[in-house]
N, C-alpha and C positions, 0 to 999 in steps of 0.2 A: 843187311839181313844179318845178323850176328849166329844165332841158334840156323843149322840146317835142317831143312824139313825131313820128315822122314814117314812112315805109313804105319799103322796097325790094322791090318785088314782092310776094310774099305775107308777109315777114317787117316785122313792127312792131318799132321800135327807140325807145328811149328816151334821148339822146343816143346812145353806142355802144353799149349794150346791148341785146341782142335780148331782148323781152319777150313775143311771139306769134308764132307761126306761122298764119295764117290759110288758109281753104281757096281763096280766091282775094285776085285784087286787089283786087276790089270791096269785097270783107268788110275786107282789112286797111284800106282808106282809110276806111271806118265806123268801124272801131277806133281809128283815128289822130283821127278827127274827135270821137268821144266822150272821148277823153282829152285834147284839145286847147279842148272846151268850156269849160271854167271859165275857163281864160286870156283866152278870146275875150270871153266874157261880162264877166269884170273892166274889159278893155281898153273896152267899151263903155261901163261905166257910168263910168270915168274920163272917157271923151270927152264924155259927156252932164253930167257935172261940171263941165269946163272950159267947156262953152256955160251952163251955168246961171248966172243973172242973180241968183238968190238965195242968198244966204249958207247958209242953214238947209237949202235943197234941196240946195244943191250937196253939203255935207257927209254928207247923208244917202245921196247917190248914190257919195261916197267910202267912208263904212261899210260899206255893202253891198257893194262892190267889195273891200275889205279882207276883208271876211268869207270872200269866194267865193276870195280866193287863201289864205287861212289855214286852207280846207278845212270851216269851219263849216256849210256847205250838205249836207255830209254825213252818214250815219245815223251815230250814234255808240254804238247798242248793240251 
């Protein structure tokens, strides 16, 4: 997902496309947080890799971040 999710009122958007209508603004915010979670987790893993002093461990952090960005964390069934 290249664009991040955001909401305006009760509507949830990815980019300029409306993808959901929530029953409240709070629900819309929770939907947005869930949609943006993989990007946030991948960014955190990248920061950990940047801070890591051991090459092998840093590489493992980066592989995990890449897998999340690629959607490999999702159930493929």
